[in-house]
C-alpha positions in Angstrom: 175.4 156.5 90.1 175.8 160.0 88.9 172.1 161.0 90.1 173.2 159.8 93.7 176.6 161.8 93.6 174.4 164.8 92.6 172.0 164.4 95.4 174.9 163.9 98.0 176.2 167.1 96.8 173.1 169.2 96.7 172.3 167.7 100.6 175.8 168.8 101.6 175.2 172.6 100.0 171.8 172.6 101.2 173.4 171.7 105.1 176.2 174.6 104.6 173.6 176.9 103.6 171.2 176.0 106.4 168.5 175.1 104.0 167.2 172.1 105.6 164.6 171.2 103.6 166.8 171.3 100.4 168.8 168.8 102.1 166.3 166.8 103.4 164.8 166.3 99.7 168.3 165.8 98.4 169.0 163.1 100.8 165.8 161.2 100.0 166.8 161.3 96.5 170.1 160.0 97.3 168.8 157.3 99.6 166.0 156.3 96.5 168.9 156.5 93.7 171.3 154.1 96.1 168.7 151.4 96.6 167.5 151.4 93.0 170.9 151.9 91.3 173.6 150.3 93.5 171.6 147.5 95.4 169.0 146.2 93.1 170.4 147.3 89.2 174.0 146.5 89.9 174.0 143.1 91.3 170.6 141.9 89.4 171.9 143.1 85.9 175.4 143.9 86.1 176.9 141.2 88.3 174.7 138.5 87.1 175.1 139.0 83.6 179.1 139.6 84.1 179.2 136.1 85.8 176.7 133.9 83.7 176.2 135.6 80.4 179.8 137.0 79.7 181.3 133.8 78.3 178.4 133.5 75.8 179.3 136.8 74.6 182.8 137.7 74.6 184.1 134.1 75.1 186.6 132.7 77.5 188.6 135.8 78.8 191.4 135.4 81.1 190.3 138.2 83.2 186.7 137.5 83.9 187.1 135.9 87.3 189.1 138.8 88.6 186.7 141.1 86.9 183.5 139.3 88.3 185.2 139.1 91.8 185.8 142.8 91.9 182.3 143.5 91.2 181.4 141.3 93.9 183.7 143.0 96.2 182.0 146.5 94.8 178.7 145.1 95.8 179.5 144.0 99.4 180.9 147.6 100.0 177.8 149.0 98.6 175.9 146.9 101.3 178.5 148.2 104.1 177.9 151.8 102.9 174.2 151.4 103.1 174.2 150.5 106.6 175.6 154.2 107.2 172.7 155.3 105.2 170.2 153.2 107.3 171.7 154.6 110.7 171.1 158.1 109.4 167.4 157.5 108.3 166.8 155.8 111.4 168.1 158.6 113.6 166.0 161.1 111.6 162.9 158.9 111.9 163.4 158.5 115.8 164.5 161.8 116.5 162.7 164.1 114.2 165.8 165.7 113.5 166.7 167.1 110.1 170.0 166.0 108.0 172.3 168.3 109.8 175.6 167.2 109.6 177.6 164.5 107.3 179.1 162.4 110.3 181.8 161.0 107.6 183.6 164.0 107.0 185.9 165.7 109.7 185.1 168.8 111.4 185.7 171.7 109.1 185.6 174.6 111.3 188.3 177.3 110.4 190.3 177.8 113.8 190.3 181.2 115.1 193.7 183.4 115.6 193.9 182.5 119.2 193.6 178.7 118.4 196.6 179.3 116.0 198.5 181.3 118.5 198.0 178.4 121.0 199.3 175.8 118.3 202.2 177.9 117.5 203.6 178.1 121.0 
Protein backbone atom coordinates (compact mmCIF):
# COMPACT_ATOMS: atom_id res chain seq x y z
CA UNK A 1 0.00 0.00 0.00
CA UNK A 2 2.90 2.34 0.69
CA UNK A 3 4.34 1.66 -2.76
CA UNK A 4 1.09 2.58 -4.50
CA UNK A 5 0.76 5.76 -2.44
CA UNK A 6 4.28 6.87 -3.33
CA UNK A 7 3.71 6.02 -6.99
CA UNK A 8 0.58 8.14 -7.05
CA UNK A 9 2.39 11.10 -5.53
CA UNK A 10 5.30 10.71 -7.93
CA UNK A 11 2.96 10.51 -10.92
CA UNK A 12 1.14 13.66 -9.84
CA UNK A 13 4.44 15.45 -9.34
CA UNK A 14 5.52 14.37 -12.83
CA UNK A 15 2.28 15.72 -14.26
CA UNK A 16 2.66 19.09 -12.54
CA UNK A 17 6.30 19.39 -13.69
CA UNK A 18 5.42 18.28 -17.26
CA UNK A 19 7.63 15.17 -17.01
CA UNK A 20 5.28 12.86 -18.88
CA UNK A 21 7.68 9.92 -19.00
CA UNK A 22 8.10 10.02 -15.22
CA UNK A 23 4.36 10.22 -14.68
CA UNK A 24 3.74 7.30 -17.05
CA UNK A 25 6.34 5.13 -15.32
CA UNK A 26 4.99 6.01 -11.88
CA UNK A 27 1.43 5.30 -13.01
CA UNK A 28 2.52 1.90 -14.31
CA UNK A 29 4.15 1.16 -10.95
CA UNK A 30 1.01 2.31 -9.16
CA UNK A 31 -1.17 0.05 -11.31
CA UNK A 32 1.05 -2.99 -10.81
CA UNK A 33 1.25 -2.47 -7.05
CA UNK A 34 -2.53 -1.91 -6.88
CA UNK A 35 -3.25 -5.19 -8.63
CA UNK A 36 -0.68 -7.19 -6.66
CA UNK A 37 -1.32 -5.78 -3.20
CA UNK A 38 -4.95 -4.71 -3.14
CA UNK A 39 -6.59 -7.10 -5.58
CA UNK A 40 -4.49 -10.22 -5.00
CA UNK A 41 -2.70 -10.16 -1.63
CA UNK A 42 -5.47 -8.57 0.43
CA UNK A 43 -8.33 -10.90 -0.55
CA UNK A 44 -6.31 -14.12 -0.74
CA UNK A 45 -4.20 -13.67 2.38
CA UNK A 46 -5.74 -11.13 4.73
CA UNK A 47 -9.48 -11.50 4.12
CA UNK A 48 -9.53 -15.29 3.85
CA UNK A 49 -7.34 -15.77 6.91
CA UNK A 50 -9.44 -13.33 8.94
CA UNK A 51 -12.63 -15.15 7.97
CA UNK A 52 -11.53 -18.78 8.13
CA UNK A 53 -8.40 -19.00 10.28
CA UNK A 54 -8.79 -16.26 12.88
CA UNK A 55 -10.98 -18.27 15.26
CA UNK A 56 -8.40 -21.05 15.50
CA UNK A 57 -5.65 -18.52 16.33
CA UNK A 58 -7.35 -16.00 18.65
CA UNK A 59 -10.47 -17.89 19.62
CA UNK A 60 -13.98 -16.52 19.49
CA UNK A 61 -13.67 -12.75 19.25
CA UNK A 62 -17.01 -10.90 19.46
CA UNK A 63 -16.04 -8.20 16.96
CA UNK A 64 -14.72 -10.65 14.34
CA UNK A 65 -17.85 -10.60 12.12
CA UNK A 66 -17.81 -6.79 12.10
CA UNK A 67 -14.08 -6.74 11.36
CA UNK A 68 -14.49 -9.23 8.50
CA UNK A 69 -17.39 -7.25 7.05
CA UNK A 70 -15.22 -4.11 7.06
CA UNK A 71 -12.48 -6.00 5.22
CA UNK A 72 -14.97 -7.26 2.63
CA UNK A 73 -16.34 -3.73 2.19
CA UNK A 74 -12.80 -2.46 1.71
CA UNK A 75 -12.21 -5.12 -0.94
CA UNK A 76 -15.38 -4.07 -2.77
CA UNK A 77 -14.17 -0.46 -2.72
CA UNK A 78 -10.78 -1.55 -4.10
CA UNK A 79 -12.53 -3.26 -7.00
CA UNK A 80 -14.67 -0.17 -7.62
CA UNK A 81 -11.63 2.14 -7.55
CA UNK A 82 -9.80 -0.21 -9.92
CA UNK A 83 -12.49 0.45 -12.52
CA UNK A 84 -11.26 4.08 -12.61
CA UNK A 85 -7.70 2.88 -13.11
CA UNK A 86 -8.85 0.59 -15.94
CA UNK A 87 -10.77 3.44 -17.59
CA UNK A 88 -7.64 5.57 -17.55
CA UNK A 89 -5.53 2.69 -18.90
CA UNK A 90 -8.03 2.13 -21.71
CA UNK A 91 -8.01 5.84 -22.50
CA UNK A 92 -4.21 5.86 -22.63
CA UNK A 93 -4.11 2.71 -24.77
CA UNK A 94 -6.74 3.84 -27.28
CA UNK A 95 -5.72 7.47 -27.68
CA UNK A 96 -1.99 7.11 -27.12
CA UNK A 97 -2.02 10.10 -24.79
CA UNK A 98 0.15 10.39 -21.72
CA UNK A 99 -1.14 10.54 -18.17
CA UNK A 100 -1.79 14.27 -18.26
CA UNK A 101 -4.37 14.96 -15.63
CA UNK A 102 -5.94 13.47 -12.58
CA UNK A 103 -9.64 13.25 -13.35
CA UNK A 104 -10.51 12.68 -9.70
CA UNK A 105 -9.34 16.07 -8.50
CA UNK A 106 -10.91 19.42 -9.21
CA UNK A 107 -9.42 22.09 -11.40
CA UNK A 108 -6.55 23.58 -9.44
CA UNK A 109 -5.99 26.76 -11.43
CA UNK A 110 -5.32 29.93 -9.50
CA UNK A 111 -7.92 32.54 -10.46
CA UNK A 112 -6.56 35.71 -12.00
CA UNK A 113 -7.15 39.09 -10.45
CA UNK A 114 -9.77 39.97 -13.08
CA UNK A 115 -11.75 36.83 -12.18
CA UNK A 116 -11.55 37.72 -8.49
CA UNK A 117 -12.85 41.23 -9.26
CA UNK A 118 -15.83 39.76 -11.15
CA UNK A 119 -16.64 37.44 -8.24
CA UNK A 120 -16.35 40.24 -5.71
CA UNK A 121 -18.82 42.51 -7.53
